N, C-alpha and C positions, 0 to 999 in steps of 0.2 A: 419442372422436379418435384413441387408444391405441386401442383396437379399430379402427377404421377402416383405420388403416394397419398393422393386423397383420396385418389381412385381405390389403391391398393388399399387400406384403410375400409374403404364401402365394402369394399368385394367382397374380404374377408371379413369384415366384422360390424359388417352395416344390418346385417339382421340381429347381433349383440347388441346394438344400440337400439334399436326399432325397441325389443323387447323391453330393455332398459328404460326407456324413456315411455314408451306405455305403461307401465309398471305403476314408473312415479304420479303421472297422471290419473290412471285412475286410483292410487291410492288417495289422491285428495280426491278426487269426487267422491268416490266411496266414501271417505268420510266430512266432505261439505258439508253435514247436517249437527254432526258432533263435536265440529269446532267451536270454541268458546273462547276469545280474546277480552281479557276482564281489563288489562290494557295494554301497554304498548309492547312491555318487555316480551308476553307472549306472543304478540305479532311479529317481533324480530328473531325469537326464536324459529318460529313456524319459516317464516320466509328462510334463515339460516339453514335449517335443514333441508329446505328443497333449493337452495345452492349445492349445499355440497351433495345434495345430491345429484346434480348438474353437472357440477364439476367433476365430478367420479366417471360421470360417464362421457363427459369428452376432454378429459386428458388424454385419455390413451390417443384422442387422435389429434390435438395440438402440440405436444413433444413431439411425435413423428414428424410434425408438419414442420414445426421450428426450426428442426433439425436441419431438417432437409432443406429448408432455407440457407441456413446458416450455410450447412455446406456445399449450396450452388454459391455463393458469395465467395466463399475460400479457395472453389475451385478457379473461378474469375478473377481473381483482383489478391487474392491471399490472403495473410490474418493480419487485417490492420488496427488498428486501435489509434481513435485520430478527434481526441475531447475537443482540440479548437473547432473540431467541424460543428460539432452540439453547442457550442457557446451562444448565444442572443447576440447577433447583429441586427442594429438600426437598420441596416441598408437593404438586409431580406425585406424589410418590410416596406421599401420605399418604393412608390408607388414610380415613378418611374422607371426607374428598374425592371421593376416588373415588366413593363412596358415594355421596354427593350426587350429583353427575356422572350414574349413573347412574340414579339414584330419578326426575331433576328433568323436569320440564314438556318440555326441549329434548329431551331421549334419548326419552322417547314417543314424540315427534312422529317422531323421525329413523328412530327401529323402526318405525313405520308405515309409513315412505317406504321401509324395504330392504323391510321384508314384500311392500310394492305395489309394487316395480319388480321380485323373485324373481317373484312367481308373474304379473305382465304379462312378464316375460321366458321365465320356466320356461312360462306357455303356447303361448307360440309356438314356440321347440323344442320342444314335444310335439306340436304340428300339424305341424312338416315334417318331424321322423322319421318320423311317423305316416303321411304320405305317399308314404314309402319304406320304409315297412315289410315292405310285399310282397313287394318285393328281396332280403329277407335270410336266407331259406330258399334260395336260390341260391346264396349263398356257400361253401355249405358243398362243393359243387361246382369251386370256383372256386382258380386256383395265388393265392400270399400276393401275385404283383404286381396282379394285377388287384383283389383284397380293400381293398390300401393306396388305392388309385385311388379306390374308391370310396366306403372312409373320407372319402379329401380331399376328395371331389368332394361328398358329404352334410355334414363339418364347414365347408364354406368356404358351403354353403347356408346353416347354421345361423348362422355367423356373420353371413351378410350382412343377412339379417333381424333378426338381434339388433339389430348398428348401425343400420338402420333404426329399430326401437326405441327404442333407445339414441340416439338425436339427441332423437326427442320427448318420451323423458324430461328430457333432457339441457336440453333447453328449459324444461320446466317449472319443472325443480330449479334450474333459474339463476334465475327468475322469482319463485321463492319466496324464491332462500336471497338475492337482492336486497330483497326487502321486506323479509325477517327481520335485513340487518343493517338497515337502515335506523330498523325498529323501533329495534333494540336499541340504538342512538345518541339516540334521542329521551329524554327526558329525563321520569321521575314527577313529579308535582304538587310532591308535596314537595320534590323538586331544583331543579324552579324558584322553588317559593317559599323555597329556601334559600339559590339562586342572589341572587334580587333582596333578598333579608337580606341577604349581603354586599355586594353591587353600592348597593344603594339605604338599603339601613337598614329596618330593622322595619317594616312599615307599622304598626304599633300603638304603635311607638314616633314614628312621623312622624307618626299620625293624633294622636294627644297632645300633640304637641311644634304642632298648626296651628292645636290648639283651646287651649292654651294664651294661643299667638299672638293667638288672635280674640278671648278675651278679655280683654287687656289692651289689645287697640285698640279694642274696645266700650268699656271702662271710661274708655280718654282719652277716647271721644268723647261718653261722659257727662257727663264732667266739664266739657266744653269749651261742651256748652248751657248755663246760666248766662250766659255772656258773649253768648249775641245777642241780635239785638234783636229776631226773629219767629221762629216757626215756623209754616208752614202745611201744613195738616193736608188728608184726605181723605175723611171727617174723621175715621174711627177707623181705618181699615186703614194708611193712611203718615200719614211726620210729616216734616217736613224742616227742620233749623233756620238760619235768614241772617244774617249778620252784613255791617252795611258800615259801614267807617272811612271817607269823603270824604278825608283828610287821608293814610293809610296804604293805600288800595285801590282800584283801579283798577275793581273792580265788586263787587256783593256774591260773597261766600265761602258755599259750605257747611259748616258746623263739625259737622252730624250727621245725619244721617238713618237713619231704617228701616221696619220693617214690620211690622205687629201686637206682637210682646208687646215691641219695640221702642218702637217707636212710639209705646204704650203710657206706656211709660217716659219718654220726654221732653216727654210730653206734662203727664207727671209731675212732670218735674223744671222745666219754664218754668212751670206754676201754682205751683209753691213760688216760685221768684225772680223771679213777677208778671210773664213775658213774655209778650208777645199772641198768642192762637191765633188763624191766622187760617184761615178754610176754603176753601182754593180747589181743589175737587175735579183739572180739566186739568192747573193750573200746578204742584200738586204731582206727580201722573204724571209730565212731564217734566222735572220736577228732578230726581228719583228714578230717571228711565232715563236720564238726557242726565250728567248730572252727578257725580260721584263726591265723595269727602266731602275737603275740604280747598282744592277747585278753583273758580276763579270760574265766574258763570253764563255762561254762552253768549250772543254779540249778540241773537240774537231773541229770548230771554225778560228781556233787558232792561225792556221795557216795561209787561210784564206785572207784574214782580218792583216795578218802580219806584212802580206806582200803590200797589203792596200796603203796602209801605213810608212811603207818604204818609200814607194811612189810619194807618200805627200811627205816625205820627210828630204826626198832627194830634189822635189819643187818647190822645197823652203832652204837647201844649201845645209840639213841639217845631219845629212845620212854618213856613217861613218860607216867604215870599211872594219 
């Protein structure tokens, strides 16, 4: 944007700037014989007058360029004021840190980008200049004004095509910088793990706590098996221990359940305490899926469980008609 604004200013106002600077220089040389500096004050006043004239010529160029640079930055990252970034830091002038920045992967990428830009823009300048190279010998026979006009035309032509090239480079570079910025914001796998540890705790510790809690719950469950009236099996894969006391319970309750090794352990405890084992595959599967430990059985299983309990009571001689 700065280059485009500069080209536009010189295209539309270059002639005005040229004649203004020409008048300043002409005035100095025309009056150079009459200048008398009796003291430092006179020299300072003359220098300030020249400086003021130059500033008045350059301001119409510098102000739009500064505004263009500001707008370009605001368009890319928004309007931001960061006083902390402007504060002097000793680390910024540390040679070791500077060497690390120079030899880093990011600096090598930036070097490659700069070389590619230089070759791209330099190639465009070369072809533009080469196109007008046949007119260069004729400049020896032209006046200074004509040479300056020709030079200005070639320079503006070069700047114009360079602007077009820079627009393409700016778009590509902006997309890359945006992608790189988002990548830099992402955390590494280790940083994600560390943050998870800080917010939710160490996964290993949590897993150990869950393991201990499950072991304690399993131990309490096994301790309640001797109180069961019956253990329904599948016959070896599942085991569900049930208890029913008509005085205290509204329905039979599951004291323990498990599969595989836990089911084997429930059967062993039941055998040690002479608790009947009843093989009912469909009922065992339904109880294992539908009822959690400590809950009462659902109404749809009342009939099936009642038949099993009646069978157990008859074995114990406790059935009453």
